[in-house]
MARRO-66106 format. One line per field, with one value per residue (C-alpha): x, y negated, z negated; residue number from 1. Coordinates in nm, 4 decimals, m for minus. Layout:
BEGIN
c1 = X  ...
c2 = Y  ...
c3 = Z  ...
i = NUM  ...
//
This chain:
BEGIN
c1 = 8.1059  7.9917  8.3127  8.5217  8.3358  8.3784  8.7481  8.7951  8.6025  8.7868  9.1166  9.0596  8.9697  9.2832  9.5042  9.3371  9.3905  9.7558  9.8380  9.6380  9.7960  10.1453  10.0962  9.8597  10.0316  10.2837  10.0569  9.7718  10.0041  10.1134  9.7572  9.6430  9.9403  9.9610  9.6092  9.7048  10.0079  9.7990  9.5377  9.8041  9.9616  9.6183  9.5463  9.8712  9.8087  9.4550  9.5955  9.8405  9.5645  9.7299  9.5357  9.3609  9.6312  9.9156  9.7523  9.6975  10.0632  10.1784  9.9460  10.0559  10.4218  10.3717  10.2005  10.4804  10.7482  10.5668  10.5164  10.8840  11.0109  10.7537  10.8255  11.2027  11.2163  11.0086  11.2709  11.0484  11.2718  11.0431  11.0303  11.2764  11.0332  10.8235  11.1148  11.1497  10.7769  10.8164  11.0891  10.8817  10.5756  10.7834  10.9356  10.5951  10.4557  10.7356  10.7069  10.3364  10.4339  10.6688  10.4036  10.1613  10.3956  10.2752  10.4233  10.3810  10.5844  10.8609  10.6034  10.4263  10.7548  10.8358  10.5008  10.5504  10.8961  10.7833  10.4980  10.7380  11.0156  10.7986  10.5159  10.5680  10.9260  10.8597  10.5522  10.7545  11.0309  10.7735  10.7570  11.1364  11.1220  10.8364  11.0406  11.3393  11.1361  10.7598  10.7821  11.0239  10.7718  10.4984  10.7309  10.7754  10.4018  10.3582  10.6590  10.5078  10.1763  10.3590  10.5467  10.2236  10.0565  10.3503  10.3817  10.0104  10.0012  10.3072  10.2462  9.8883  9.9952  10.2678  10.0437  9.8185  10.1037  10.1424  10.3988  10.2715  10.5128  10.7819  10.6539  10.8647  10.7475  10.4466  10.4296  10.3826  10.2199  10.1061  10.0387  10.3761  10.6124  10.9579  10.7978  10.5794  10.8892  11.0368  10.7123  10.7129  11.0730  11.0055  10.7064  10.8832  11.1908  10.9666  10.7909  11.1245  11.2447  10.9374  11.0073  11.3642  11.2377  10.9925  11.2462  11.0776  11.3973  11.6389  11.7059  11.8772  12.2566  12.3703  12.5767  12.6903  12.4569  12.0927  11.9497  12.1348  11.9942  11.6400  11.6922  11.8503  11.5533  11.3126  11.5094  11.5254  11.1534  11.0584  11.2732  11.1889  10.8245  10.8010  10.9832  10.7546  10.4497  10.5930  10.6655  10.3057  10.1806  10.3934  10.2592  9.8980  9.9621  10.1181  9.8198  9.5711  9.3986  9.3294  9.3371  9.4930  9.1623  8.8537  8.9620  8.8921  8.6152  8.7669  9.1225  9.1528  9.3198  9.5677  9.8624  9.7351  9.7499  10.0872  10.2783  10.5181  10.5980  10.6742  10.9927  11.0596  11.0533  11.3350  11.5563  11.5054  11.5526  11.8808  12.0198  11.9234  11.8843  12.0857  12.3822  12.4960  12.5241  12.7761  13.0392
c2 = m9.3712  m9.0091  m8.8983  m9.0927  m8.9358  m8.5881  m8.6451  m8.7809  m8.4954  m8.2170  m8.4009  m8.4015  m8.0307  m7.9545  m8.1496  m7.9860  m7.6337  m7.7047  m7.8672  m7.6136  m7.3103  m7.4510  m7.5426  m7.2725  m6.9462  m6.8121  m6.5193  m6.7560  m6.9530  m6.6286  m6.5205  m6.8612  m6.9257  m6.5702  m6.6246  m6.9710  m6.8214  m6.5560  m6.8144  m7.0509  m6.7726  m6.6709  m7.0327  m7.0620  m6.7442  m6.8570  m7.1803  m6.9955  m6.7467  m6.4325  m6.1076  m5.9696  m5.7028  m5.9512  m6.1799  m5.8902  m5.7849  m6.1427  m6.1855  m5.8531  m5.9463  m6.2872  m6.1341  m5.8785  m6.1481  m6.3684  m6.0752  m5.9753  m6.3221  m6.3573  m6.0223  m6.0344  m6.3706  m6.2144  m5.9431  m5.6584  m5.3634  m5.2227  m5.5445  m5.4265  m5.1765  m5.4843  m5.6231  m5.2875  m5.2960  m5.6467  m5.5297  m5.2273  m5.4414  m5.6862  m5.4017  m5.2406  m5.5721  m5.6125  m5.2503  m5.3072  m5.5502  m5.2896  m5.0187  m5.2574  m5.4524  m5.7769  m6.0935  m6.2723  m6.0351  m6.2852  m6.5511  m6.3212  m6.2283  m6.5970  m6.6757  m6.3906  m6.5106  m6.8738  m6.7972  m6.6213  m6.8810  m7.1934  m7.0801  m6.7571  m6.8302  m7.1856  m7.0735  m6.7843  m7.0217  m7.2247  m6.9328  m6.9420  m7.3116  m7.2367  m6.9697  m7.2024  m7.4955  m7.5331  m7.9059  m7.9456  m7.7779  m8.0057  m8.3009  m8.1914  m8.1951  m8.5344  m8.6804  m8.5695  m8.7280  m9.0446  m9.0554  m9.0227  m9.2950  m9.5336  m9.4795  m9.5403  m9.8553  m10.0330  m9.9016  m10.0319  m10.3645  m10.4299  m10.3133  m10.6120  m10.8603  m11.0804  m10.8592  m10.5318  m10.2662  m10.0570  m9.7169  m9.4170  m9.1582  m9.3034  m9.0112  m8.7674  m8.9677  m9.3172  m9.4360  m9.3477  m9.6410  m9.7141  m9.9536  m9.6675  m9.4546  m9.7308  m9.7558  m9.3814  m9.3871  m9.6763  m9.5076  m9.1686  m9.3146  m9.4882  m9.1575  m8.9744  m9.2270  m9.1503  m8.7775  m8.8372  m9.0085  m8.7276  m8.4569  m8.3008  m8.3111  m8.2030  m7.8686  m8.0410  m8.0344  m8.1278  m8.4145  m8.5000  m8.8009  m8.7140  m9.0414  m8.9954  m8.6422  m8.7737  m9.0486  m8.8025  m8.5705  m8.8533  m8.9447  m8.5829  m8.5318  m8.8529  m8.7816  m8.4142  m8.4678  m8.7115  m8.4711  m8.1849  m8.3961  m8.4890  m8.1235  m8.0242  m8.3246  m8.2160  m7.8614  m7.9806  m8.2204  m7.9393  m7.7147  m7.9944  m7.9883  m8.2626  m8.0481  m7.7088  m7.5829  m7.6611  m7.5168  m7.8362  m8.0763  m8.4148  m8.2799  m8.0294  m7.6923  m7.5312  m7.6371  m7.9953  m8.0019  m7.8317  m7.9351  m8.1664  m7.9158  m7.6417  m7.8261  m7.9919  m7.6742  m7.4796  m7.7896  m7.8715  m7.5093  m7.4569  m7.8065  m7.8638  m7.5133  m7.2665  m7.4777  m7.5828  m7.2154  m7.1546  m7.3771
c3 = m11.8011  m11.8103  m11.6379  m11.8911  m12.1835  m12.0346  m11.9778  m12.3315  m12.4930  m12.3147  m12.3568  m12.7325  m12.7273  m12.5257  m12.7670  m13.0660  m12.9307  m12.8482  m13.1824  m13.3819  m13.2135  m13.2752  m13.6396  m13.7664  m13.6741  m13.4229  m13.3364  m13.2571  m13.0298  m12.8644  m12.7937  m12.6671  m12.4430  m12.3118  m12.1796  m12.0494  m11.8721  m11.6994  m11.5959  m11.4614  m11.2532  m11.1264  m11.0363  m10.8421  m10.6442  m10.5686  m10.4273  m10.2004  m10.1033  m10.2338  m10.2247  m10.5316  m10.5791  m10.5411  m10.7957  m11.0368  m11.0113  m11.0751  m11.3733  m11.5252  m11.4792  m11.6405  m11.9443  m11.9866  m11.9631  m12.2140  m12.4521  m12.4245  m12.5165  m12.7951  m12.9596  m12.9108  m13.0901  m13.3684  m13.4088  m13.2861  m13.1969  m12.9268  m12.7238  m12.4557  m12.3004  m12.2191  m12.0192  m11.8452  m11.7679  m11.6267  m11.3882  m11.2844  m11.2090  m11.0067  m10.8048  m10.7487  m10.6307  m10.3786  m10.2645  m10.2092  m9.9332  m9.7821  m9.7784  m9.6124  m9.3822  m9.2289  m9.0915  m9.4251  m9.6413  m9.7147  m9.7932  m10.0392  m10.2065  m10.2336  m10.3959  m10.6437  m10.7463  m10.7544  m10.9912  m11.2282  m11.2127  m11.2106  m11.4406  m11.6360  m11.7451  m11.8738  m12.0686  m12.2120  m12.3187  m12.5112  m12.7529  m12.7840  m12.8765  m13.1186  m13.2974  m13.3231  m13.4551  m13.4197  m13.4856  m13.1955  m12.9638  m13.0977  m13.0373  m12.6744  m12.6120  m12.7773  m12.5935  m12.2621  m12.3588  m12.4692  m12.1396  m11.9420  m12.1494  m12.1264  m11.7528  m11.7016  m11.9154  m11.7754  m11.4226  m11.4254  m11.5728  m11.3160  m11.0305  m11.1016  m11.0699  m10.7641  m10.5920  m10.7334  m10.8567  m10.6902  m10.5775  m10.6646  m10.4112  m10.2267  m9.9842  m10.2730  m10.5524  m10.4453  m10.8011  m10.9541  m10.9880  m11.1244  m11.3687  m11.4879  m11.5432  m11.7586  m11.9554  m12.0125  m12.1339  m12.3740  m12.5380  m12.5452  m12.7140  m12.9689  m13.0417  m13.0662  m13.3240  m13.5342  m13.4991  m13.6146  m13.9288  m14.0142  m13.9266  m13.6252  m13.4173  m13.6913  m13.5218  m13.2271  m13.2638  m12.9146  m13.0588  m13.4101  m13.4156  m13.5033  m13.3687  m13.0406  m13.0140  m13.0492  m12.7925  m12.5476  m12.5994  m12.5131  m12.2003  m12.0815  m12.1434  m11.9606  m11.6565  m11.6159  m11.7062  m11.4164  m11.1846  m11.2871  m11.2126  m10.8714  m10.7943  m10.8592  m10.6624  m10.3684  m10.3964  m10.3998  m10.1126  m9.9100  m9.9811  m9.9151  m10.2548  m10.5090  m10.8242  m10.8914  m11.0292  m11.2382  m11.5712  m11.7671  m11.6596  m11.5871  m11.6051  m11.3216  m11.3547  m11.5922  m11.3776  m11.3753  m11.7552  m11.7979  m11.4841  m11.6691  m11.9438  m11.6924  m11.5999  m11.9340  m12.1447  m11.9708  m11.9547  m12.3233  m12.4305  m12.2453  m12.3079  m12.6706  m12.8190  m12.6113  m12.4986  m12.8506  m12.9526  m12.6744  m12.8377
i = 1  2  3  4  5  6  7  8  9  10  11  12  13  14  15  16  17  18  19  20  21  22  23  24  25  26  27  28  29  30  31  32  33  34  35  36  37  38  39  40  41  42  43  44  45  46  47  48  49  50  51  52  53  54  55  56  57  58  59  60  61  62  63  64  65  66  67  68  69  70  71  72  73  74  75  76  77  78  79  80  81  82  83  84  85  86  87  88  89  90  91  92  93  94  95  96  97  98  99  100  101  102  103  104  105  106  107  108  109  110  111  112  113  114  115  116  117  118  119  120  121  122  123  124  125  126  127  128  129  130  131  132  133  134  135  136  137  138  139  140  141  142  143  144  145  146  147  148  149  150  151  152  153  154  155  156  157  158  159  160  161  162  163  164  165  166  167  168  169  170  171  172  173  174  175  176  177  178  179  180  181  182  183  184  185  186  187  188  189  190  191  192  193  194  195  196  197  198  199  200  201  202  203  204  205  206  207  208  209  210  211  212  213  214  215  216  217  218  219  220  221  222  223  224  225  226  227  228  229  230  231  232  233  234  235  236  237  238  239  240  241  242  243  244  245  246  247  248  249  250  251  252  253  254  255  256  257  258  259  260  261  262  263  264  265  266  267  268  269  270  271  272  273  274  275  276  277  278  279
//
């Protein structure tokens, strides 16, 4: 009971911080999620046992990338030096491995690039979605939560049936099932329909049919949210850890809380916001 109360309390705090930072002010969101980005990158490099200097380089690079995207979308003219600084830090980090050669150089380079591609870039693109439409970003978070809830409810229900449910990837995540995926899609589509009514997905112009856009958004979020969760599960299984960290009592680390969105955000940004502008 105590564990459930702790999980519920910190879950509510987490949701409140996310929703509040999105709706209150873009600068507040920038500050909160710049810190979250740095902590997530630090958490990843702790998991892969990077050195203190390697972790510092990666954290500095992630902050510079986040700041560049945030300020460039705010129309700040001096944002490009931040991108230059990002490139310089990345180069210095890689040269650090050359100056101190060892038999894990390629591995360290790979961890550096992975932390930027898998963590820093998706968090940075959240600011791009925010600047395009803050309600769309809020919808993404809620759709991910709806997908998780729907998957848990239908997955748990079918698991109690006589023949159980059909496991998706038992070697990676024993509890994930195809029935859970269906449950997540159903609840996500229902939430997306509500967002269509209140206008939260009005900025999506992938097709000429607004309702179809909302349904496609729900499907994309459900599928890539599940894949993002599986990716992090595979990473933790490979590293032999249960949680990515202890950032939130009852919820694990930063990566545990944002794993789904780290894959969803880039896909949604390029598919629903960037791609339509190309035609």
